N, C-alpha and C positions, 0 to 999 in steps of 0.2 A: 503493500499500499504507500509505503514511503517513497518507493522508485517513481509510481504513478505521480505523486505530488511533485518529485522534484523537476521530472519531466514536462509535467505541466507548467510548473514555473518557468523552465527554461524556455519553451515554446512563446509563452507571454512576453517574456522581457526579450526575446528573437524578435517578434511581431511589433513589440513596442519600440526596438531600435531601426526596424525597418521602416516603420512610419516615419518617425522622427526624420530620417536621412531622406525618405522620400518628401516629405514637407518641406524640409530645407531647399532641397534641388528645385523645388516648383516655385518656393519663393524667390531665389537667386535668379531665376530667369528671367533675362531682359525682355519684355513684352515689347512689340514694336506696332504701329499703325502705319498702314501705306498713305502717304500724302496724296491729296487730292489733285486730280489732274490740272495740269495748266491751260491745257487748250478748250476745256469746256466740255470734252465729248463725257460721254456715260462710261461707267464701268461695266465689263461684259455681263455682269450678274443683274443689272437694273433693267427694268421694262423701261422701253420708251412708248410715248403715247403717241 
């Protein structure tokens, strides 16, 4: 029974560490936005009337 408890605690610690690493990496990622086109044309994803 103690072995199961130790393995469970180790799994929980690993999950918490991996979650913290992924969250840190996501927050450190530099998000950018494409600038508006200068010539006044629409983006390919937008509908034209």
